Structure formats: structure tokens, C-alpha cells
C-alpha positions in Angstrom: 73.8 88.4 126.2 73.0 84.7 126.0 73.9 82.4 123.1 70.3 82.4 121.9 70.2 86.2 121.7 73.4 87.0 119.9 73.8 87.1 116.1 76.9 84.9 115.9 78.6 82.0 117.8 82.0 82.4 116.2 84.3 84.9 114.5 87.0 83.9 112.1 89.8 86.4 111.3 92.1 86.8 108.5 95.7 87.4 109.8 97.6 89.8 107.5 96.6 93.4 107.9 93.6 92.3 109.9 95.2 91.1 113.2 98.9 91.7 112.3 100.4 94.8 110.8 101.8 93.1 107.7 101.8 96.3 105.8 104.3 97.8 108.2 106.4 94.7 108.2 106.5 94.7 104.4 107.6 98.4 104.5 110.6 97.5 106.7 111.6 94.5 104.6 111.3 96.2 101.2 113.2 99.2 102.4 116.1 96.9 103.4 116.2 95.0 100.1 115.9 98.3 98.2 119.0 99.6 99.8 120.9 96.4 99.0 119.5 95.5 95.6 118.3 98.8 94.2 121.1 101.1 95.4 120.4 103.8 92.8 116.8 104.1 94.0 115.9 107.3 95.9 114.6 106.2 99.4 111.8 108.7 98.9 110.4 106.1 96.5 110.0 103.4 99.1 106.3 104.0 99.2 106.1 103.3 95.5 108.0 100.0 96.0 105.6 99.0 98.8 102.6 99.8 96.7 104.0 97.8 93.8 104.6 94.8 96.1 101.1 95.0 97.6 99.4 95.3 94.2 101.1 92.1 92.9 99.8 93.1 89.4 100.6 89.7 87.9 98.5 87.9 90.6 101.4 85.7 91.6 100.3 85.3 95.2 96.7 84.5 94.2 98.0 81.8 91.9 99.8 80.3 94.9 96.6 80.4 96.9 94.9 78.5 94.1 97.6 75.8 94.3 99.0 76.6 90.8 102.5 77.6 91.8 104.8 77.0 94.8 105.5 79.6 97.5 109.0 80.0 96.3 107.9 80.5 92.7 105.5 83.3 93.6 107.9 85.1 95.9 110.8 84.9 93.5 108.5 86.0 90.7 107.3 89.0 92.7 110.9 89.9 93.6 111.9 89.9 89.9 108.8 91.9 89.0 109.9 94.5 91.6 113.4 94.6 90.1 112.1 95.0 86.6 109.9 97.9 87.7 112.6 99.7 89.6 115.9 98.9 87.8 117.2 95.9 89.7 119.1 92.9 88.4 117.4 89.7 87.4 117.5 87.3 90.3 118.6 83.7 89.6 118.1 81.1 92.3 121.3 81.9 94.2 120.7 85.6 94.1 117.1 85.2 95.1 118.2 83.1 98.2 120.3 86.1 99.3 117.5 88.5 98.6 114.9 86.5 100.4 117.2 85.9 103.4 117.4 89.7 103.9 113.7 90.2 103.2 112.7 87.5 105.7 115.0 88.8 108.4 113.5 92.2 108.3 110.0 91.1 107.7 109.7 88.5 110.5 111.5 90.9 112.9 108.8 93.5 112.3 105.7 91.4 112.9 103.4 93.1 115.5 99.7 93.1 116.2 97.5 96.0 115.2 96.7 98.2 118.2 93.0 97.3 118.1 93.4 93.5 117.8 94.1 92.0 121.2 91.4 93.9 123.1 88.7 93.1 120.6 89.6 89.4 120.5 89.5 89.4 124.3 86.0 91.1 124.3 84.7 88.4 121.9 86.1 85.6 124.0 84.6 87.1 127.2 81.2 87.3 125.5 81.4 83.5 124.8 82.2 83.8 121.1 84.5 81.2 119.6 87.5 82.8 117.8 89.9 81.4 115.2 91.9 82.4 112.1 91.7 81.4 108.4 94.5 82.6 106.3 95.8 82.3 102.7 99.3 81.6 103.9 101.0 78.5 105.2 100.0 77.4 108.7 103.4 77.2 110.3 104.4 80.6 109.0 101.2 82.2 110.3 101.4 80.5 113.6 104.9 82.1 114.1 103.4 85.4 113.1 100.5 85.2 115.5 102.9 84.1 118.3 105.2 87.0 117.7 102.2 89.3 117.7 101.1 87.9 121.1 97.8 86.6 119.7 98.4 82.8 119.2 96.9 81.8 122.6 93.6 83.6 121.9 93.4 83.1 118.1 94.2 79.5 117.1 95.1 79.1 113.4 92.5 76.7 112.1 93.0 76.7 108.3 95.8 77.8 106.0 96.5 77.5 102.3 98.2 74.2 103.0 95.2 72.7 104.8 93.3 71.8 101.6 95.9 72.8 99.1 94.2 76.0 98.1 92.7 79.1 99.9 90.1 81.8 99.8 87.9 82.6 97.9 87.1 78.9 97.6 84.0 78.3 99.8 85.4 75.0 101.0 88.1 76.7 103.1 85.4 78.7 104.9 83.4 75.6 105.5 86.4 73.7 106.9 87.3 76.6 109.2 83.7 76.7 110.6 83.8 72.9 111.1 87.1 73.2 113.1 85.7 76.2 115.0 82.6 74.2 115.8 80.1 76.7 114.5 77.6 76.9 111.7 78.5 79.1 108.8 75.4 81.2 109.1 76.3 82.0 112.7 79.9 82.7 112.0 81.5 86.0 111.0 84.6 86.3 108.8 86.7 89.5 109.1 89.4 90.4 106.6 91.1 93.3 104.8 90.2 92.3 101.3 86.7 93.0 100.0 86.6 90.2 97.4 88.5 87.2 98.8 87.5 87.9 102.4 84.2 89.6 103.0 82.4 88.8 99.8 83.8 85.3 99.5 82.8 84.6 103.1 79.3 85.9 102.4 79.1 83.7 99.3 80.1 80.7 101.4 77.2 81.4 103.8 79.1 83.3 106.5 78.7 86.9 107.7 81.4 88.6 105.7 83.0 91.8 107.2 85.4 94.0 105.3 88.0 95.7 107.5 89.0 98.7 105.4 91.7 100.4 107.5 91.9 103.9 106.0 95.6 104.3 106.4 96.3 101.1 104.4 94.3 102.0 101.3 93.0 99.3 98.9 95.2 96.3 98.3 93.6 95.4 95.0 91.7 97.4 92.4 88.5 95.6 93.1 88.7 96.4 96.8 88.0 100.1 96.3 84.3 100.5 96.4 81.8 98.8 98.8 78.2 98.1 97.7 75.2 98.6 99.9 75.2 94.9 100.9 78.8 94.9 102.1 79.5 95.2 105.8 82.4 97.6 106.2 84.3 98.6 109.3 87.4 100.9 109.6 88.7 99.4 112.8 88.3 96.2 114.7 86.9 98.4 117.5 83.7 98.6 115.5 83.3 94.8 115.2 81.4 94.0 118.4 78.8 96.7 117.5 78.4 95.3 114.0 77.8 91.8 115.5 75.4 93.1 118.1 77.6 92.3 121.1 
């Protein structure tokens, strides 16, 4: 297929739970901190702990992506939210440093690519599609994640939350990512695991938004539970080339 025949010239990917199995890494990290900081908690409730963390009911991470709080503030707030929900102590700065050191050790040590990621990225590149990543986390952190997952050479990190000082769903981050990728928004797909801040936000910014709704992960947020007729939804990255007409 020539460039004139295909529907897109570029594909931008979210990183967490799109290319990298962040859900699995969180599970390992949270189990470790639960054994250390919530010793009375039955390990059978680890899934509840993970669900609480992912839900982030107070929206702390999204406040970070809007530039309203620092990374440390949101992470420490979420740790204390978790302890309040499951009977842990209040973490002051010193205690949080110890908590976070354990969390990060287990979290970063568990980073791995989803099984469908590398082959699909390679298929896109072989078809002449430009590929990059746009994330709501800090660039240096996500580059390390992609590197450990074995994807950094094929998926350059183009825009992070620290590029413009804010992240998705702001349309300016999508525009900047397309500029850096060298493609027009209308001929660029964006693939992410969140319906609102990924797929719909990309579509609103003029891109082709694709929601990657991996069945085993469930919905991350309450408003990610039901797709509408206009939403493009895939259950695996293996479906992406077909959706893009490649």
C-alpha cells in the first residue's frame, strides 16, 4: 500500500497499559507495599488494593497532568488515600520516602511490554507508518519504561506531561506530538487505554482516536465503561492494522 492509499501516515501510542503492562507492574508493587505497610491486610484483598489505586477516586494523577500539583504530591496523596482505605498509617514525608522506595523498586523491576506490542509496532514501521509515543507521565521516566520493555528504539517518546507542563486531554499536546512526528493530525491515529483522555480527546483534537479496551484490565475510570457508536474500539493491538486499513 502506498502513502496515498493508506488512511494514516502516523500512529501515536499511549505507553501505560497500551504498550507496557503497567497494570501488572502496579500489582507487584502494591503487593509489596501492602505486606510492609498494611501487614494486617489479607493478601486475598490485593486485587481490591490494585483496583483502588487504579481508580484514583480523588483524581490526584489527573490534577498532576493538568499541572496543578507536583508528581510527589499526587503520589504521596494516593499512598495516603490507600492507607486510609485499608487501615495503614498516615505517611509523613520521611515515611513516604521509605514507602515509595519499595514501591519504585518493585514497580520498575516489573516493567514489560504487552505481548502484542512489539510485533504490531514493527508491522506499522514496515508499512512506512511513522510511530511515536505521547504520554501523561514524565519523559525521562517513560523512556526508561520503554527501554526496559524493549520498545524504545522503535517507539520514540515524543511528548510527556513535562513537555508543555500539562497533558491529555488538552488538544495542544496532541498537536505537538503530531508536529514532532511529522504528520498531520487528520492522518494520525492515537491509541490509548482510556476512552476519555485518550481516544475521545484525540478525536476532539482532530486525530483518529482508538480506544484499546483490553478485556482483562477492565475500565480504569467510571467514564471508560461504555463506548458509543462513534468510538473506535479494539481489544488487542493485533486489531490495529485492520482498523487502520493496513
